[in-house]
Residue, then its C-alpha position, 0 to 999 in steps of 0.5 A: m339428138s345433139i350436135f358435136f364437132n368432129d375434131n378428127e376432120e379438118n374442117n370441123q364439120a357438124v355432126h348429128e348424134n341421136e340417142n343410141n349414139s350413132v353417128q350421122e352424116p355430116v350437116a351440109g350447110p352453107t359456107v361462110e362465103q355463101v352467108v356473106a354473099e347472101w346478106k350483101q344481096k339482102y342489103a343491096y335489095l334493102n338499100a334499093d327499096f330504100e331509095n325507091f321509097k325516097r324517091r316515092t316519098v318526095k313525089e308524094y310530098e310535092a303532089m300533096r303540096l301542089d294540092i294543098y296550094t290548088r285547094i288555097c289558091k282557086p277560091l282566091l282567083v274568083i275574088m281576083d276576077d271580082f276585083d277586075r270586073a269591079c275596077a272596070a266598072a268603076d273606071k266607067q263611072h268614078s275615077d276614084i277607084e285607086g284603092f280598089k286597083l291597090i288592093r287588086k295589085s297587093f292581092e296579085k303580089c301574094l298570089t305570084e309569091i306562092g307561085v300562082v301566075e296568069m296564063p298567057v293566052e295567044g295563038a291557037f287554042d290548047p286543050q290543056k290550058h284553055e276551056a272554049l266556051l264559043q265558037v266566033q267567026s273572024a276574018e283576022h283570026a285562023s281556024g282554031d286561034i283564040v279571038s278573045v279571053l272571057q275568063k283569065g286562066y292561071m298556073l301554079h308552079g307550071a301547072v295549070l291552075r284554072p284554064a282560061k275560057v276562050s272564044v275560038a275562031q271557026 
């Protein structure tokens, strides 16, 4: 079978010819406008998919970055707690602990530059930011208010890195 164009018609439609040279009906194909519209639609879908991919990639990158910082900084907070305990114990026994205090201060500065900040703990208990370890009787505090901080909490770029461990009024 072969295809040829019929010169007798104004729109030059494609015509099929089979082995016995009998002419079949013109092939009805899409017009140029239809093909252009189809490609424009494909381009629009592809462009939208690419924009979604870019947004998703940025979100995934930020989530991965936060996860990496969390994995690095969480163990360092234990060291910060140890410095706090050592400084508190040494204050009672020795007055020459300025070296420890300077190391702790530079360590805290390093964490702050990464984006780790101490979580402010005041007012009512928030389960998103606090972990209640004790319930105590308190005349000065309303029920559900934080009475004391047992371990400091920290935030990393606005997200909770480690919740504060607190005692709560009954």
